[in-house]
BAVEX-236723 format. One line per 4 residues: number of its first residue (from 1); for each residue x, y, z of N, C-alpha, C. Coordinates in nm, 3 decimals. Layout:
! BAVEX-236723
NUM	X/Y/Z/X/Y/Z/X/Y/Z ~ ...
This chain:
! BAVEX-236723
1	0.085/-0.119/0.000/0.000/0.000/0.000/0.089/0.124/0.000 ~ 0.085/0.204/-0.105/0.169/0.321/-0.116/0.102/0.441/-0.051 ~ 0.183/0.538/-0.015/0.129/0.652/0.056/0.210/0.776/0.022 ~ 0.157/0.890/0.059/0.230/1.015/0.044/0.347/1.019/0.142
5	0.452/1.089/0.103/0.564/1.104/0.195/0.586/1.250/0.232 ~ 0.486/1.334/0.210/0.498/1.475/0.247/0.489/1.488/0.400 ~ 0.587/1.553/0.455/0.593/1.571/0.600/0.546/1.712/0.634 ~ 0.452/1.722/0.725/0.401/1.852/0.768/0.416/1.865/0.919
9	0.452/1.982/0.963/0.459/2.005/1.108/0.318/2.017/1.162 ~ 0.294/1.956/1.276/0.163/1.960/1.341/0.165/2.068/1.449 ~ 0.085/2.172/1.429/0.075/2.281/1.526/-0.023/2.239/1.634 ~ 0.029/2.174/1.738/-0.058/2.113/1.838/-0.134/2.215/1.922
13	-0.093/2.341/1.920/-0.165/2.442/1.999/-0.278/2.508/1.920 ~ -0.262/2.516/1.789/-0.360/2.590/1.709/-0.405/2.510/1.587 ~ -0.411/2.381/1.598/-0.454/2.298/1.486/-0.604/2.314/1.460 ~ -0.643/2.281/1.340/-0.786/2.282/1.306/-0.854/2.161/1.367
17	-0.985/2.167/1.391/-1.056/2.053/1.452/-1.033/1.922/1.379 ~ -1.034/1.924/1.245/-1.015/1.801/1.170/-0.873/1.746/1.185 ~ -0.775/1.836/1.208/-0.639/1.791/1.231/-0.627/1.724/1.368 ~ -0.686/1.786/1.469/-0.689/1.723/1.601/-0.753/1.585/1.595
21	-0.864/1.577/1.524/-0.937/1.450/1.516/-0.852/1.343/1.448 ~ -0.783/1.379/1.340/-0.702/1.282/1.266/-0.583/1.234/1.348 ~ -0.514/1.327/1.415/-0.400/1.288/1.496/-0.446/1.206/1.616 ~ -0.559/1.244/1.676/-0.612/1.166/1.788/-0.648/1.025/1.747
25	-0.709/1.008/1.631/-0.744/0.875/1.582/-0.618/0.792/1.556 ~ -0.515/0.855/1.502/-0.387/0.787/1.479/-0.329/0.737/1.610 ~ -0.326/0.823/1.712/-0.270/0.786/1.841/-0.353/0.677/1.909 ~ -0.485/0.679/1.889/-0.570/0.574/1.945/-0.538/0.438/1.884
29	-0.511/0.435/1.754/-0.475/0.308/1.690/-0.343/0.255/1.745 ~ -0.247/0.344/1.763/-0.120/0.300/1.819/-0.137/0.251/1.962 ~ -0.219/0.321/2.040/-0.244/0.280/2.178/-0.310/0.143/2.184 ~ -0.405/0.116/2.093/-0.472/-0.014/2.090/-0.374/-0.126/2.057
33	-0.275/-0.097/1.975/-0.173/-0.197/1.942/-0.079/-0.219/2.060 ~ -0.039/-0.110/2.125/0.057/-0.118/2.235/-0.007/-0.170/2.363 ~ -0.126/-0.122/2.394/-0.197/-0.158/2.518/-0.339/-0.202/2.484 ~ -0.356/-0.323/2.432/-0.488/-0.364/2.382/-0.597/-0.370/2.488
37	-0.562/-0.374/2.615/-0.663/-0.378/2.721/-0.711/-0.241/2.765 ~ -0.645/-0.136/2.717/-0.675/-0.001/2.763/-0.774/0.069/2.670 ~ -0.864/0.151/2.725/-0.958/0.225/2.640/-0.888/0.342/2.572 ~ -0.945/0.394/2.464/-0.887/0.512/2.398/-0.896/0.634/2.489
41	-0.805/0.728/2.467/-0.807/0.854/2.542/-0.904/0.949/2.472 ~ -0.998/1.010/2.544/-1.093/1.102/2.480/-1.019/1.215/2.407 ~ -1.069/1.251/2.290/-1.005/1.355/2.211/-0.997/1.486/2.287 ~ -1.101/1.519/2.363/-1.101/1.645/2.437/-0.985/1.649/2.536
45	-0.955/1.535/2.596/-0.843/1.530/2.690/-0.710/1.550/2.619 ~ -0.697/1.489/2.502/-0.573/1.507/2.425/-0.555/1.654/2.387 ~ -0.663/1.718/2.342/-0.653/1.857/2.300/-0.614/1.945/2.417 ~ -0.670/1.921/2.534/-0.632/1.999/2.652/-0.483/1.984/2.682
49	-0.431/1.862/2.672/-0.289/1.839/2.696/-0.204/1.915/2.596 ~ -0.242/1.905/2.468/-0.164/1.973/2.365/-0.165/2.124/2.386 ~ -0.281/2.179/2.410/-0.293/2.325/2.418/-0.232/2.383/2.544 ~ -0.211/2.301/2.646/-0.151/2.349/2.771/-0.011/2.293/2.792
53	0.052/2.248/2.685/0.189/2.199/2.695/0.281/2.315/2.730 ~ 0.362/2.304/2.836/0.454/2.412/2.872/0.550/2.443/2.757 ~ 0.568/2.569/2.727/0.652/2.608/2.614/0.798/2.569/2.635 ~ 0.843/2.566/2.761/0.987/2.546/2.786/1.034/2.405/2.751
57	0.944/2.308/2.738/0.990/2.173/2.707/1.022/2.155/2.560 ~ 0.979/2.249/2.476/1.013/2.244/2.334/0.952/2.127/2.259 ~ 0.824/2.101/2.281/0.757/1.990/2.213/0.731/2.025/2.067 ~ 0.770/1.935/1.977/0.746/1.952/1.834/0.692/1.821/1.776
61	0.611/1.833/1.671/0.550/1.715/1.611/0.541/1.732/1.460 ~ 0.563/1.620/1.389/0.551/1.618/1.242/0.466/1.498/1.203 ~ 0.383/1.515/1.101/0.294/1.407/1.060/0.302/1.385/0.909 ~ 0.266/1.264/0.868/0.249/1.230/0.727/0.103/1.190/0.707
65	0.038/1.254/0.611/-0.102/1.229/0.584/-0.118/1.128/0.472 ~ -0.227/1.056/0.474/-0.261/0.963/0.366/-0.279/1.041/0.237 ~ -0.242/0.978/0.127/-0.248/1.045/-0.003/-0.391/1.081/-0.043 ~ -0.487/0.997/-0.008/-0.623/1.014/-0.058/-0.726/1.042/0.050
69	-0.696/1.014/0.175/-0.793/1.030/0.282/-0.739/1.126/0.389 ~ -0.828/1.193/0.463/-0.784/1.282/0.572/-0.742/1.200/0.694 ~ -0.636/1.124/0.678/-0.592/1.030/0.779/-0.442/1.043/0.801 ~ -0.400/1.053/0.926/-0.257/1.055/0.959/-0.207/0.912/0.963
73	-0.097/0.883/0.893/-0.046/0.746/0.887/0.089/0.732/0.957 ~ 0.154/0.843/0.990/0.283/0.837/1.058/0.307/0.969/1.130 ~ 0.382/0.962/1.240/0.406/1.084/1.319/0.539/1.071/1.392 ~ 0.603/1.184/1.413/0.724/1.191/1.495/0.709/1.304/1.594
77	0.762/1.284/1.714/0.759/1.386/1.818/0.898/1.404/1.876 ~ 0.925/1.524/1.921/1.051/1.553/1.990/1.023/1.647/2.105 ~ 1.066/1.607/2.225/1.064/1.697/2.341/1.209/1.741/2.362 ~ 1.240/1.860/2.315/1.379/1.907/2.314/1.436/1.913/2.455
81	1.354/1.950/2.552/1.400/1.971/2.689/1.473/1.848/2.744 ~ 1.424/1.728/2.710/1.486/1.605/2.759/1.538/1.518/2.644 ~ 1.543/1.575/2.522/1.592/1.504/2.403/1.521/1.371/2.383 ~ 1.390/1.371/2.407/1.308/1.250/2.397/1.232/1.252/2.264
85	1.252/1.150/2.183/1.183/1.144/2.054/1.091/1.023/2.049 ~ 0.996/1.029/1.957/0.910/0.915/1.929/0.875/0.918/1.781 ~ 0.891/0.804/1.714/0.856/0.790/1.573/0.762/0.672/1.562 ~ 0.646/0.692/1.497/0.546/0.586/1.489/0.479/0.586/1.353
89	0.449/0.466/1.304/0.384/0.448/1.174/0.275/0.342/1.191 ~ 0.160/0.364/1.128/0.054/0.263/1.133/0.103/0.132/1.074 ~ 0.057/0.017/1.127/0.110/-0.112/1.084/0.110/-0.135/0.933 ~ -0.001/-0.098/0.865/-0.011/-0.127/0.722/0.078/-0.038/0.635
93	0.141/0.064/0.696/0.229/0.153/0.620/0.375/0.140/0.661 ~ 0.406/0.040/0.742/0.545/0.020/0.783/0.628/-0.041/0.670 ~ 0.760/-0.031/0.686/0.857/-0.082/0.589/0.844/-0.013/0.453 ~ 0.801/0.114/0.455/0.799/0.196/0.335/0.892/0.316/0.347
97	0.969/0.322/0.457/1.063/0.432/0.475/1.004/0.555/0.540 ~ 0.879/0.549/0.586/0.817/0.668/0.645/0.882/0.706/0.778 ~ 0.908/0.606/0.862/0.974/0.635/0.989/1.112/0.695/0.967 ~ 1.184/0.642/0.869/1.317/0.694/0.838/1.309/0.839/0.793
101	1.210/0.870/0.710/1.194/1.008/0.664/1.160/1.103/0.779 ~ 1.081/1.054/0.874/1.043/1.139/0.987/1.160/1.166/1.081 ~ 1.264/1.084/1.072/1.383/1.111/1.153/1.452/1.239/1.111 ~ 1.436/1.280/0.985/1.505/1.398/0.934/1.468/1.526/1.010
105	1.339/1.561/1.023/1.308/1.682/1.099/1.342/1.669/1.247 ~ 1.335/1.546/1.302/1.373/1.526/1.442/1.521/1.557/1.462 ~ 1.606/1.498/1.377/1.750/1.521/1.389/1.786/1.667/1.364 ~ 1.719/1.729/1.267/1.747/1.869/1.238/1.711/1.958/1.357
109	1.594/1.934/1.416/1.551/2.014/1.531/1.643/1.993/1.651 ~ 1.682/1.866/1.674/1.774/1.838/1.785/1.907/1.906/1.764 ~ 1.957/1.906/1.641/2.084/1.970/1.611/2.079/2.120/1.633 ~ 1.968/2.182/1.593/1.955/2.328/1.613/1.959/2.365/1.760
113	1.913/2.273/1.845/1.911/2.300/1.989/2.038/2.251/2.059 ~ 2.135/2.204/1.981/2.261/2.160/2.039/2.256/2.025/2.108 ~ 2.155/1.946/2.077/2.144/1.813/2.137/2.233/1.714/2.061 ~ 2.306/1.633/2.134/2.394/1.534/2.072/2.346/1.392/2.093
117	2.244/1.372/2.177/2.194/1.238/2.208/2.042/1.242/2.212 ~ 1.979/1.139/2.158/1.834/1.125/2.162/1.797/0.998/2.237 ~ 1.684/1.001/2.308/1.634/0.883/2.378/1.491/0.856/2.330 ~ 1.451/0.729/2.340/1.315/0.691/2.305/1.281/0.562/2.376
121	1.157/0.518/2.365/1.114/0.393/2.427/1.042/0.307/2.324 ~ 1.052/0.175/2.342/0.974/0.080/2.263/0.905/-0.016/2.358 ~ 0.812/-0.095/2.303/0.731/-0.184/2.386/0.730/-0.323/2.326 ~ 0.727/-0.422/2.413/0.732/-0.561/2.368/0.610/-0.599/2.285
125	0.501/-0.526/2.299/0.380/-0.555/2.223/0.388/-0.502/2.080 ~ 0.491/-0.421/2.051/0.509/-0.366/1.916/0.652/-0.395/1.872 ~ 0.681/-0.517/1.825/0.817/-0.555/1.787/0.878/-0.467/1.679 ~ 0.795/-0.403/1.599/0.848/-0.317/1.492/0.933/-0.204/1.549
129	0.902/-0.160/1.669/0.980/-0.052/1.730/1.123/-0.094/1.757 ~ 1.141/-0.213/1.814/1.276/-0.264/1.839/1.354/-0.282/1.709 ~ 1.287/-0.333/1.606/1.353/-0.354/1.478/1.400/-0.222/1.418 ~ 1.319/-0.119/1.432/1.355/0.013/1.380/1.477/0.067/1.453
133	1.480/0.054/1.585/1.594/0.102/1.663/1.721/0.024/1.631 ~ 1.706/-0.107/1.607/1.822/-0.188/1.569/1.881/-0.139/1.437 ~ 1.795/-0.111/1.340/1.844/-0.063/1.211/1.913/0.071/1.224 ~ 1.866/0.151/1.318/1.925/0.283/1.340/2.059/0.274/1.412
137	2.084/0.161/1.479/2.207/0.146/1.554/2.201/0.201/1.694 ~ 2.079/0.214/1.748/2.062/0.264/1.885/2.100/0.154/1.984 ~ 2.128/0.194/2.107/2.160/0.099/2.213/2.046/0.097/2.313 ~ 2.022/-0.022/2.370/1.904/-0.044/2.454/1.941/-0.075/2.598
141	1.858/-0.026/2.688/1.867/-0.062/2.829/1.729/-0.105/2.876 ~ 1.717/-0.181/2.986/1.587/-0.230/3.032/1.500/-0.119/3.089 ~ 1.371/-0.135/3.071/1.276/-0.038/3.126/1.184/-0.103/3.226 ~ 1.058/-0.058/3.228/0.965/-0.105/3.330/0.901/-0.237/3.295
145	0.847/-0.300/3.396/0.774/-0.426/3.380/0.646/-0.415/3.459 ~ 0.530/-0.442/3.398/0.404/-0.430/3.468/0.321/-0.555/3.455 ~ 0.209/-0.562/3.529/0.123/-0.678/3.519/-0.011/-0.654/3.582 ~ -0.114/-0.725/3.536/-0.246/-0.712/3.598/-0.250/-0.783/3.732
149	-0.343/-0.745/3.817/-0.351/-0.806/3.950/-0.440/-0.929/3.947 ~ -0.426/-1.010/4.049/-0.511/-1.127/4.065/-0.646/-1.084/4.122 ~ -0.740/-1.180/4.139/-0.870/-1.148/4.196/-0.854/-1.098/4.339 ~ -0.924/-0.988/4.370/-0.914/-0.933/4.504/-0.792/-0.845/4.519
153	-0.797/-0.750/4.609/-0.685/-0.660/4.631/-0.574/-0.733/4.705 ~ -0.447/-0.715/4.664/-0.337/-0.778/4.736/-0.340/-0.740/4.883 ~ -0.309/-0.833/4.970/-0.320/-0.809/5.113/-0.225/-0.700/5.164 ~ -0.114/-0.676/5.089/-0.016/-0.579/5.138/-0.030/-0.441/5.076
157	-0.136/-0.419/4.997/-0.155/-0.287/4.939/-0.179/-0.187/5.050 ~ -0.118/-0.069/5.039/-0.134/0.032/5.143/-0.279/0.075/5.155 ~ -0.326/0.114/5.275/-0.467/0.147/5.296/-0.525/0.246/5.196 ~ -0.457/0.357/5.159/-0.518/0.448/5.062/-0.544/0.380/4.928
161	-0.453/0.292/4.884/-0.472/0.222/4.758/-0.589/0.125/4.769 ~ -0.601/0.055/4.882/-0.712/-0.037/4.901/-0.844/0.041/4.898 ~ -0.846/0.157/4.961/-0.968/0.237/4.964/-1.005/0.281/4.822 ~ -0.906/0.320/4.742/-0.934/0.360/4.605/-0.993/0.244/4.525
165	-0.944/0.124/4.550/-1.000/0.007/4.481/-1.144/-0.018/4.524 ~ -1.170/-0.005/4.653/-1.305/-0.028/4.702/-1.403/0.076/4.648 ~ -1.353/0.198/4.622/-1.438/0.304/4.568/-1.463/0.286/4.419 ~ -1.391/0.194/4.356/-1.404/0.170/4.212/-1.426/0.021/4.187
169	-1.543/-0.030/4.222/-1.567/-0.175/4.209/-1.559/-0.224/4.065 ~ -1.567/-0.132/3.967/-1.559/-0.175/3.827/-1.418/-0.211/3.785 ~ -1.317/-0.172/3.865/-1.178/-0.201/3.830/-1.150/-0.349/3.851 ~ -1.104/-0.415/3.746/-1.076/-0.559/3.753/-0.928/-0.588/3.765
173	-0.843/-0.496/3.720/-0.700/-0.520/3.724/-0.627/-0.391/3.758 ~ -0.511/-0.404/3.818/-0.424/-0.290/3.839/-0.287/-0.324/3.781 ~ -0.212/-0.219/3.749/-0.084/-0.238/3.682/0.023/-0.160/3.757 ~ 0.139/-0.218/3.764/0.253/-0.150/3.825/0.372/-0.164/3.732
177	0.485/-0.108/3.769/0.603/-0.116/3.684/0.730/-0.121/3.765 ~ 0.825/-0.199/3.717/0.955/-0.212/3.783/1.064/-0.228/3.680 ~ 1.184/-0.182/3.714/1.301/-0.210/3.630/1.343/-0.355/3.653 ~ 1.396/-0.417/3.551/1.438/-0.556/3.562/1.549/-0.573/3.667
181	1.626/-0.470/3.690/1.738/-0.481/3.783/1.692/-0.470/3.928 ~ 1.566/-0.432/3.951/1.515/-0.415/4.088/1.452/-0.547/4.134 ~ 1.536/-0.645/4.160/1.488/-0.779/4.194/1.406/-0.782/4.324 ~ 1.442/-0.708/4.429/1.359/-0.712/4.551/1.214/-0.670/4.525
185	1.194/-0.564/4.444/1.058/-0.521/4.416/0.987/-0.619/4.323 ~ 1.059/-0.676/4.230/0.998/-0.778/4.144/0.952/-0.898/4.227 ~ 1.034/-0.938/4.323/0.998/-1.050/4.410/0.870/-1.018/4.489 ~ 0.862/-0.895/4.541/0.744/-0.855/4.616/0.620/-0.857/4.527
189	0.632/-0.807/4.406/0.517/-0.806/4.315/0.471/-0.947/4.280 ~ 0.564/-1.037/4.264/0.525/-1.176/4.237/0.448/-1.233/4.356 ~ 0.495/-1.202/4.476/0.426/-1.251/4.596/0.286/-1.192/4.609 ~ 0.267/-1.071/4.558/0.136/-1.006/4.565/0.041/-1.054/4.456
193	0.091/-1.138/4.366/0.005/-1.193/4.263/0.016/-1.127/4.127 ~ 0.111/-1.035/4.111/0.130/-0.973/3.980/0.203/-1.070/3.887 ~ 0.178/-1.054/3.758/0.249/-1.133/3.658/0.291/-1.038/3.545 ~ 0.394/-1.073/3.469/0.440/-0.986/3.360/0.330/-0.959/3.259
197	0.322/-0.837/3.214/0.220/-0.796/3.117/0.285/-0.752/2.987 ~ 0.372/-0.653/2.994/0.451/-0.612/2.879/0.578/-0.546/2.927 ~ 0.676/-0.538/2.841/0.804/-0.476/2.875/0.822/-0.348/2.796 ~ 0.887/-0.252/2.857/0.920/-0.126/2.792/1.072/-0.111/2.795
201	1.130/-0.072/2.682/1.274/-0.059/2.672/1.312/0.085/2.640 ~ 1.419/0.131/2.700/1.470/0.265/2.678/1.592/0.255/2.586 ~ 1.591/0.335/2.480/1.699/0.336/2.382/1.765/0.473/2.378 ~ 1.889/0.475/2.336/1.956/0.602/2.311/2.040/0.590/2.185
205	2.055/0.704/2.116/2.132/0.706/1.992/2.191/0.845/1.974 ~ 2.314/0.850/1.928/2.378/0.979/1.900/2.312/1.045/1.780 ~ 2.296/1.177/1.787/2.240/1.250/1.674/2.330/1.233/1.552 ~ 2.461/1.225/1.574/2.553/1.205/1.461/2.527/1.072/1.391
209	2.490/0.969/1.468/2.459/0.840/1.406/2.330/0.849/1.324 ~ 2.232/0.923/1.376/2.108/0.942/1.301/2.137/1.013/1.169 ~ 2.222/1.117/1.176/2.258/1.190/1.054/2.326/1.099/0.952 ~ 2.417/1.014/1.000/2.487/0.923/0.911/2.391/0.822/0.850
213	2.297/0.773/0.929/2.196/0.678/0.882/2.112/0.740/0.771 ~ 2.072/0.865/0.791/1.991/0.934/0.691/2.072/0.964/0.566 ~ 2.197/1.003/0.587/2.282/1.034/0.473/2.302/0.911/0.385 ~ 2.322/0.795/0.450/2.339/0.671/0.375/2.215/0.636/0.295
217	2.098/0.675/0.348/1.972/0.648/0.279/1.937/0.756/0.177 ~ 2.023/0.858/0.165/1.998/0.965/0.069/1.893/1.063/0.113 ~ 1.873/1.077/0.244/1.771/1.168/0.299/1.841/1.288/0.361 ~ 1.804/1.407/0.318/1.864/1.528/0.371/1.783/1.577/0.490
221	1.851/1.645/0.582/1.782/1.701/0.699/1.699/1.819/0.656 ~ 1.583/1.835/0.725/1.494/1.945/0.691/1.489/2.045/0.803
């Protein structure tokens, strides 16, 4: 399935309603793939977050629209303040070079701000993310580990947490997170009835490596 490769910056503070709707629908599809048990985030909530994003963090976003439909098929984000990037493409449009093309404005923006290193995260439920980082030559470290709870509240949950569960009888599962290196906390979670749900990995890559990767692919920075 071929698509347009025109990259447009997404003005998250002053976008048109149809742009908000398209980007929100795109993010909901990615969320359903990454966290299939979680409900979509209401569009109104997303818009409030975008419009009240603190200016000092330097949040920027770029999107690729479908050639024929008002649909976002790929997006990249950069939070300059912490050099945190995210590149995502809908499943049916992957392996067409869209993610690689979206790296160009990310690397250019990071370079303008004097950033020499970028970080990002991937999830075990979306193997394409790890494959993309491998091709880029990024290095990986372990991230969080979470899991749903067993029937009934764990006996060792602190009283405020137990009260919150009792006030929300519709809640069937709770999720927590731990680094793989934190064995004492992992042991405690196992004793409380938690089981692994998904893994999150933290990656880092030099901006110079991203530039070299793009140059080899014949993509110029924008």
